[in-house]
Each structure stands twice: as structure tokens, then as C-alpha cells.
N, C-alpha and C positions, 0 to 999 in steps of 0.2 A: 450423477453429474458433479456434484460438490466434492466429492472423495477424489474422482478422477481428475478434474481441476487442479485440487490440492497438490496431488502427488505429480501431476504435471508441472506445476510450479517448481516443486522442489527439484525435478529435473532438469528443468531449462537453468535454474540457478547454477546447477553442477556445470552444465555444458558451457555456461558463461565464464565461469571460473577458468575452467581449461582453456576457452577461446582466449581469455584475455592473457593467461599465464603463457599461451603459445606464441600470441603476438601475430598470428597469420590473419586476423579478421580486424578490422577498425573498430575503435571503441563507438563510435556512433552505431554500427552495426549490430554491437553486443548489447548496446543500451537498449536499440530498438528492439532486439530478440526477448530480453527480460521483460520489457514494458508492455508489447503487443502480444506476446505469445502468453506469458505467464502473468503479469500482474493484471492487465486490463480484463482479461475474460474471469481471473478469480474475483475481482472486487464487483463486477457485474454479478457473478454468481452469488456472492455472499450478501449482496443487496437484496436480491431475489429471495434470499432467506430472512432477512432482517425486516423488510418494508412488512409482510405480514404481522410480526411480532408488533412493530412499532405502531401498525394501524389496527391492531386487535381484528383481523381478518383472516380468511382462509388462506391455504398455501398458494403460491404462486402458480398460474396455470402452465401446463406442460410447454406450451410454445414460448414462453417467457423463460422457462429452465432452461430450453434448448438454445436460446439465443447466444450464449457466451461461446459456445462452440463454433458459431459464425465468425465471431470475433476472434478467437483462435485461428481460423483459417486465413483472415484477413491479416493477423499477425504473422503468420507464416509467409505470406506471400511478401508483406512488407520487409521481412528481415532477408528474404532471396533477393529482393530489390536493392537493397543496401549492399550486400556481398556482390552485386553485380551479376548475379545468375538470372534476374529477370529484367526486363527494361524499366527505366525509372518510370514509365507510365504506369506500371503495377501499382505504384505507391497510391497513386490517384484513385484507383480503382478500390484498393484495399480502404482509403481513408473515406471514400464515399460509402462503403458497408458499415464501417464502424459509426460514422454519422446516423445513419439510418437506424441502427440499433440502439444508438443513445436516445434518438427523438422517440423511438419506440417505448423504450424504458422509461422515459421521462412522462410520456403521457400515461402509462400504467401506474406510476407511482402517484401522480396527480389523481388519478381518479380513485385509488386506494383511499387516498387522504381526504378526498371529500366525502367518501362513504363510509368512513370509519364511525363509529358509535362514539360519541362525545368529541373529545379533541385528540388528534394524533399527537404522538410524542414528537417532540421538534427535532429528534435526530433526522428524521426523514427528510427535512429541508436541507440538511447539510449533505445527503447524497445527491439531491435534486440539483444543489447549485455546482457541486462538483463535477457530475456529470454536463452541466451548462459549461464549465470552463474547459471539460474534454472537447466538447461540440466547436468551442470557439477557436481550440487550439487546431481542431482538425479542419476548419475553414481557413486557417491560414497556410495551408499546406501548398494548394494552388496559388494564392497570393504571392508566395515565396518565387514560384516559377515563373509568374506575370509581371513581378516587379522585382526583378533582378537586382537593381540598383539599392533596394531597402532589403535584400535578402539578409544580411547579418542581424539587422535589428527584428525583422520577422521570426527569424530562427529562435532568437532569445525570448521574444513572447511566447511562442511555441513552446519551448522549453520549459518555462515557468509555469505557465498555464497549465500544463500537462503534470510537472513534479508537483508543485505546491498547492496548485489548484484542485486537479483531479485527485491526486494520491494524498495531498496533504490533507485537504479537507475532509475526506473519507476517513482518514487516519485519525484525525484530531476529534472528528465526531464519534467514530466507534470506539475508540479508547475510552471515552466518558462513560460508556455503558458496560464495555466488556470486561473492563478491569475490576468492577463491582462484582460481575459475574463471576469470574474467575475465584476470587476472595470470597464468595457466597456471602457478601454483606451489601445489599442493594443500597445505592446513594440515593437519598431523597433530593439532594440538591443539583444532581446531574442535570435535570430538565431545565430548571432555572438558569443554569450556567450556559448550556446550550442554546437556549433562546436569547441568552443576552451577547454571546461572545460571536455569533456568527455574522453580523454585520461588520465587526471588527476584523474578523479574520478572512472575509471576503474583500473587504477594503484594502486590508495588508497585502492580498495575493495580486490585486490588481495593481498596488503602487509597486511591488517588486518587479512584476513583470515589465510594466510600463517603464519604471525606472531604469531596469538593467537594460532596456532597448535603448532609450532616450537621454536619460539624465539620471545618472547615479545617485545622486543625494536624495531624490524620491525612493528610490528601492531601498536606501539605508534604512528611512524613514518608515517603510513597509516592514521591512525586516525586524526592525525593533517591535513594532506593534504585534507581529506574529510571533515572535520571542516572549513578548509579555502573556499573549493569548496560552501559549505553549507551557510557560512556566506557571501560570496560573492553573492549568489541569495537572501539573507535575505537583504543584503544592497541595492543591484539594486532596490528591492522591495521597501524599505523604502525612498531611495531618490526620487523615481519616485512618490509614492503615500503619504508617511507621516503615522506617527502613528495615527493621527485623522480620516483619509479615512479608514485604515485598521480597526481599532476598531469600527468604525460605520456601518460597513458592517460584518453582522455575519458569512456570507460565507468565506469572505477573511480573518477575524479573525480566523476562524477554519483552514484554509489552511496556514495561516503564524505559526499559533499554531505547526501545524505540523513541519514546519522547525525548529522550536523553540525546540521541543520535540526530533527532530533526532538530533540535536546538543547537547543536553544535554545529550542522550543516550550515543552519541560518547565520551564525557567526563568523564560519568560513567563508561562508559566499559574499556576506558583506565585506570582507577584506577583498576577495577576488575582484568586486565591484569596482576598486580602486585599486586595481592591478598590482595588488599584495597577494602574490602567489599564482600557480595556475589554473585558470577556471576548468581547464581539461579533466583535472584531478578530482573536480567535485562530482563527476557522473558516476565512477565506480566506488567513491566514498559514501555516495548516497544509496546504492545499491547495497553495501555492505553494513553501514552505519544504522541505516534506518529502515529499508526493505526488508531484508532478511530477518532482524528481530521482530519487525511486525509482523511478516507471515509466517515464521516459525512459531512465535507465540500466539498467534490467531488460531493456527491450525492445531496445536496442542489443546486449545480449549474447545474447540469447534468439531475437530475430525470425531472425536469419539462420540458426539452427539449425532451426526450424519452417519456414522458408522453403525450405531446402534440407538436407531430411533425408540422416540416412546419414553416410557418412565425410565428412570434411572436404575440401574441396576449394578450388582458388585462388579459385572465386567465391564461396564463404562467407568467406574471408579478406577479399576485396575489401568484402564487404557491412559485415563487422566495421569495415575501416578506414573505411569513408565514414561508419558511424553513430558511430564515434569523434570524428572530425574536430569540433571545435568544442566537444565534450563539456565541457572544462574551462571556457571562458567561459560556457556556458550555466548550469553549476553555480553560478558566482560570481552571475550575474545572477538566479538564482532565489533565492540565500541572501539577496541584498541585498533584492529585491523582497518576500520573505516577513517578515524584518527589518521593512522599512518599513510594510507591511501590518500588522504585528502591534504597530506603534507607532501605528498609525490614519492613516498617510499612503496615499491611495488613489493615488498615484503608484507604488505597488510594483507596480500591475496592469501597466504599461507595461514594466518590468524581465521581467515574466512573460511577457507576450505577445510579446516580442522572443525570449526564449529557446524559448518554443514553437513560434515560427514558425521560428527556426533549426533545430528538431529536425525540424520537417515538411519542410523543405527537404532535410536529411540523409536522412530517410526516402525520399523520392523519388528522391534520388541512389541510395542504397543499391538500390533496386529498378530503377532504370534499369540499373544496373551488372550486377546479377545477370541480368537480361532479356538484357543484350548479350551476356554471357558464355554463357549459354544457347545463343543463335542462333549463335555461332560454333563451339560445339562438336559 
């Protein structure tokens, strides 16, 4: 399931770039394609993988593992509705299904955290709060229809609770554990930082969301706090590992680039709040500068573990090596492409396409390597 969702996410990113370049599909429809079909199911699947680790418990039951498939079906329905292929009412049905899955996942996580031996790793609370923001964003969908005069404000709330709340908190919480794992140097201070930063990060997301909808100065204050949290994470990583170590490891470079892209978009988003630049450019920039390095970096580390589970083997190490190769260059291309898109320059799509195609080649090479090793063993 995890392998399938990882590959389908890459396929959806490729399709999104093609759709954006062709211009035949609205940016809103493409954004919902990426978010609902690729990102949401993959995040839920990754959470089902991480929660047993964070709570020191058994693997997720089959029912939980299969729920992201239901999310992906709901995502396809949402995309088709935004394209006009299905009626608008289909969006509400898809949102209801997604909300139900979010509630089921939240209940499962809470049960696992309560039953853990000792104290659960604080990272699980970031996932719980991220899903809570997603649920709040979903509840705003019928509100936009029932309260049309407030639709612009509710739409901004919906957008920011999804991007900064659901995706942002998931990413910031995961990166503090995933980066040390990639570099094979456990970070003893990560748990304390996660525990300390969560209230600030959650409050900042709410400030940005409500400020963008109703009072821009509040949005600016929230963005500054969220930027401070992001920079704290980046600084802790740099102090522990240094530029040379990060840039030499393509997977770590991609994950660190996601942090940099997130910080960049917070800065540019603050400018958009005061009518400096086009806010519509932020959506493709968010996908390219943040989501693509985040997903490519995470898959570079996790795909070999999912594909070759169990103890560490030479075949898995080779897969990791293939996926790391070129990761630093891809990270640079994605950051440059995202910055260009944020400035309204469509040429940024070519940088993103080149980086994504390079990652697809690395994926295929890693699978071929693993397959060859399996054959010879």
C-alpha cells in the first residue's frame, strides 16, 4: 500500500505539471488533484507507518492501512468535480468521506498513544493536531456554500488550514525525526523540541489562517512565529550536521530544501497578505518548492524500507544510494523553480519537470537494482 501510494503520488505530480503547462485545467483543479489524490492519502499512509514506531506498538491493522485508498477515491471525485465532470455536490460527498477517515484515524492514534508502554514520542501529537486542522478545513466546505457572502474569507481559512495546518504540521513534525534517521545520527533533543514547539506552531497556523481571512496583521504575526519555528528546526539540523554533510547526502538535501521552501513561502505569503504580488502564484510555488522536495526526500528514505522490509541488507543500502544520487541538484532545481513560480514566472515549471523526471529515473534505477539483487540472492 505504501509503495503504491508513493508511486501514485509521483505520477500525480507529473500529471499536475503537464496540466499546468497545457493551461487547459484551472489551478484550483490541479491543486486539488495534487492535494486530495496524492498528498492526503500518502500522508495518512505514512502516519499509519510512523504511529506504531512512536507508540512502540504493533503494526497498524489492515483496516487502517487500507483507509488511504478510500481517501484517494474521494480525491479523484473532488478533482472531477472541480473540472466540471461531476456535479458540485460530489465535493460534499468526498469531503464527508475524508472527514470520516480523519476521525477514525484520530481515534486509532489516541488509543495507540494511551496504550503505549511508558510515554509516547511527542511526534504523534503533531499528527493528531494536523488531522484536526484537516477536519476543520473539511467542515468549512459546506459552510462556503451555505454562507456565500463570506465565501472568500472561508476559502482562505480552508486553504491555510490545509496547507499550513495539515501538511505544514505533518512536515515540521516528521522532518525532526526523519532527517536524523537519514543521516544515521539520532537527535536526542528532537523530542524536547517537538514538545516545546507544538503550541507555538499550532497557534501560528491559526493566526495565519484567521488573519488571512479577516485581519492581515494577525496573519503576519502568525507567519513570523511559524517562520521562527521553521528556522529553529533548520538551525538545529545545521548545528548538528553542517552544510557539507547535508549537501553530500541527496536525501537529506531534499528534506532540508523542503524546510527552506516552507520558509520562503511563509515570507512570500506574508507579502501577498499585503497585496504585494499575486497570491494565486503561491499555490504552484507551494507544490514545487515545498511538497516536491518533501515527498521526494521522504520517499528516498522510506521506499527502500517499505520495499525491502525487515533487517538492513546490502540490497536496501543500494536502493538508498540510487535514490540519494542527484538529490542535491534536484533540491536546488525545485527551490529555484518554486521561487520563479512564486514571482509569477512560468519558467519555474521547467525546473520542476526536470527535477521530477530525474527523480523518476532514480526510482526506476533503484527498483532495477533491488530486483537484480533479489535475483542473485
